[in-house]
N, C-alpha and C positions, 0 to 999 in steps of 0.2 A: 813135345815129352818133356815133360818136369823131371830134372836130377836135383836131386837132389843132395844137402851137403852133410847129412847124415845117413850112412850108409845102413844101416838096420831101420829105415821108415821109409827106404827108396824101396827095399826086399836084396837090395844086394850084401849080400856076405862076405865081410872089412876081407877076410884073407884073396878074394874076389875082385877090390878094388882095383883098377890102376892108378899107376903113379902117380896122373896127375890130378886125378880123385881127391889122392890121401894128400895130394901140395894142397892143396884149395880149399882144404880139411883143417888141416894146419894151421893155416893164417887165419881164417872164416872164420871157422869151428872154437877159436880159441879164442880169437873177441866175440861173439855170440856167444862164449858159454861166460865168458864173464861178467857181460848184458844180463845175462839171464840169470845168472845167482847176485849178483848186485842187489838185484828188488829187495830183498830177504834180508839184506844184510842191510840196506838201509828203514825195513818196516823194523827191522829190530835195534835199532841206534836210536828211531823215533820213538817207541813203549818204552827204551832207555831216558831219553832229554823228557819227556811225560812226563814219566815218575820222576823223576829231580822239579821238575817246576812245580808235581803234586805235592812232593812231600815239603819244595820250601814254600810253598802258597797253608798246604797245614801247620809248618813250625812257624813261621808269622803269623798267625791266627793263631794258634796255640801258647805257645812261649810268654809269658809277659819282657814288656820295650825293657826294665830292665836285670835283667838275668844275665847272668856274667859278667856286670857290673864291679864288684868285688870280689868275684871270686866266682863257684858252679853255684850259685846260691841266688832266688831273689837280691839285689839288692835294696829294694822298697819290704823286703826281709825286718830290716832290722829297727825301721822307722816304727811299722806294725803292731810289733813285741816291742819296742821302748813305752807305747801308747795302752798298753793293757792296763788294767791296774795290777800294782804292788800283793802280792798272794802269801811272798816269806818277805819275815819280819829280819828275819839274819839273829844268829845265837846270841850276840850282840845285846841286843832286846831284850834277849829270853834273861842275859846273865844281868840284865841289868836293875830287874826287877827280885830277881828269884833269887838271893844272891845262899842263900843254906842249901838249895839243888846247885847248884854252883861249887860249893864247898864239898858237898858230898862228890861229886859227879868227877873234878880234877883229881883225884887221887886214885879213879875205879880204871874199870877195865872199857867204860865209854867215857872216856873227857876226852877224847878224840868223834865223837856222833854227836852231830850238830841237834838240835834238839830236837827240828824242824823236820829231823826224819823220822821219826817216830810220833809227832802229837799232830804232824802235819801245818799248814801252813798256818802265818798264828797273825800275822802283818794284822784284821782289823783287830785282833787281840790285844796286840801293843798297839796303838793307835788308842785305845778305848775300853782296862781294860776293869773295869765295874759294869760294863752292857756288854762286851760279849768274852762270852765264858765257854775256855775249850771242851771239846768232850771229853768225858771222864774213858777210859785207853781199857782194852780187856789185853790183862796183860801174856791169856793162854794164845791169842789169835797174834797178837804185838810180836812178841819174842820167840814163837817159831816162823817169823817172816824169816830171819838172821837165823837163827839157830836149831833151824830143823834139818839134822843129818841127809845130808849132798855132798856124794860122791868129788862132783866137778866140784867144791870146798876144799880151799889148800887145809891140808891136818891140820896147820897149825890154829886154822878158825876153831873159836872154842862151838861145838857141833853135841845134839842132842836129839836120839830119838823123842817126842813128845811122849810119847804115848806110850810105851815106859818106862822111863824117866820122872814123871811127876804123880801113876800113878791117879789124875783125875784134878788134882792137885793144881792150879793157880799159882804160875810162875812168883809173883809177889808173896806167896806164902811163906818160901825161904829166899829169895832172891829184895836183895831191893832192886829198881828197876837203873840207878844213874850210877849205884856201882856194884853191883851183879856179885862178887865174889860174897859164899855162903860161909856167913860166922855164926861164933857158938855153938858148931858140932850138929847145925841142920844139917839134913842131905846133903 
């Protein structure tokens, strides 16, 4: 007759077990139980190891080699950006030719606004002013880009509700774009 170390398997009730069976179960059962449960732990550890290896392989394939060279971005990005053609000329290039506009602008509210913030990138115009003319701007669309009333803007920043303020007139009918203060009793 086969005697099981586990009383439930053999049909013996635990309270009826003899002391010798309990001793055998406590010594052999604990060891057997530890080995039986360790398989689950080894499989779980294997899943984590495989997942970690898979993550490292995918990361090595997707992350550029220069990542982290100069901080938390691609090191080659600096060279790539430097290789792009220059689009913006800078306000100094504008002011060297357009001195009349500079004189108006330097005393106005837009004195610290760079030319290309409104006029767009003009490096090609600065390189060849005769052949490349900047497009004519629409003040109605341009001015509201910065000055349309918005609760997120500081109260000290000049804001208008364009529909009620202009009654359909373009902004430059009352304001000079380079020095927008209203002059001569107009609105």
